N, C-alpha and C positions, 0 to 999 in steps of 0.2 A: 469450711468445706464439709467437714465431718458432720456438723450440725445440720446443714442443708440436706445432706444425703439421708440422715436418719429421720428428719422431718418428712421428706418425700416418701421414704419407706413406710413410715407409720401411717401416713394418709392412704397410701396404696393398699396396705394390708387391711386397714379398717374398712376401706371402701369395699374390698373383696369380702371380708368376713361378715359385715353387716348386710350387704346385699344378699349374700348366701343365706343369712339368718332370716331375712324377710321372705325370701323364696321358700325356705324350709317350712316356716310357719304357715304360709298360704297353702302349700302342698299338703301339710298335715291336716289343715282345716277342710281340705277337699278329699280326705281319706286316703291319700297316698301313704305308703309306709316305707318301702325300700329306698326310694329316691331321697326322701328327707333324711333318712339315716346316713346315707352316703354324703349328702350335702353337709350334714351336721359334723361329720368327721373333718372335712376340709375346713369348715367354718371355725371350729374350735382350735384346730392346729394353727390356722392363720392368726386367730386371736392371741394364742399363746406367744407366738413370735412377736406380734406387735406389742403386747403387754411387757414382754421381756425387754424390748428396746426402751420403752417408757420407764419401767421400774428400775432400770439400771442407772437412771439419773433422775431422781424425783425433784431435783432443784431446777430442772430445765423447763421453763414456761413454754418455749416454742414446741418442745416435744409433747407436753400435755395438751396444748392447743391443737396440735396436729392430730392427736388421739381423738379429741372431741370433734374436730372438724371432719375427720375421716368417718366418724360415726354418723354425723349429719348427712354427709354426701352419700354414704352407703345406704342409709335409709331411703333417700331420694332415688338412687339408682335401683335399689331393690324393687320399689314400687313401679318404676318405669319398666323394668324387666318383666315383672308380673303382668302388667297390662299388655306388653308386647307378646308374651307367651299365651295369655288368655286361656288358661286351663279351666276346663269344666263346662258347665251348661247354664243357660239362663232361660227363665220363663219370660216370654214377652206377652203381656196382657194388654189388649187394646179395647177401649171402651169408646163407642161412638153412637150418636143418635141413629135410630133406624132410618130416618130420612136422608142421612148423609151417605156419601159413597162407601160401599163395602170394601174392606181391605183383604178379606180372605181369598177371593179369586186371584188377585195380583200376587199375593204371597205364595199361593199354591203354584201359580205359573212359574215362580222363581225357585220352586223346589221345596218349599216349606210345607209341612203338614199342619193344618190349622183346624182347630175345633171351634165352632161358633155356637153361641147360645143367645137367645133373646132374654132380656131382663127389664125390670122397671128401674129407671134411674130417678134422680131428683127432679129432673125436668121432663120426664116422660120415658117412653120406651127407648131402650138402647140395645145395641148389639155388642156382645162380648166375644172377642176372638182371642184364642190362646194358642201359643206354639212354644215348643222347647227347642232351643237352638244352641249350637256351640258358641261360647263367649266370643270367639274370634270373628263371628259373623254378625254380632250385634249392630255395628255401625251400618253395615249393608242393609240389614232388615229395617232398622230405624229410618234410613234414607228412603227406602221403598214405602214404608207406612206414611211418611210425611208427604211423599209424592202422590200417593193414592187418596189420602184423606188428611189434609193439613190440620184439621180441627179435632182429630182423634186424640183422646187422652191415653197415654201409654205409660205403663209401669214395667219395670224390669225387676226380676227377683232371681238371685242365684239359687240354683237347684242343688241340693246336697248331693244327690246321686241319682242316676237314671237306672231303673231296673226294668226288666231283667238284664243283667250284665252279659249273659251268655248269648243273647239274641239281640243284635243291633238292627235288624232289618226293619223294625217298626218305628225307629227313631224318626222324628218329624223333619228331616232334612236329608239331602243327598249325601 
């Protein structure tokens, strides 16, 4: 019974600390500072407790496997949490032949600000449409683009940051 409890405790603690570590790294890469520091404190404290349980008996394979399994599960959960939170902004870049249906009017009607440029593509003239959107709205915008022009070529690129930070009125979304 004691072994089963310690194995479950180790998995739960590793699930927490690795999930938090994944979130912390992603937030740091998006230039957050205070929140990752607070998350790091909880992450390391949780890791210390889990490591103490494992290191108290290094001859216990179930405890060591629980430690590794908790790491794997925590990595998976951390990426799920990050995609659910969808922190930051993404540039949506749409390339479509001039002769195909335009996407900008439909995107604008949905509240996105779109910049359009004409360009020369491999097979002739194309229309480039750009917008910067919150990551949490990517699925919605992609669905709209597919409905407006199913043959459009779309790329997504994470945006490091959006400036100027003090004025958000110009951002290309409601």
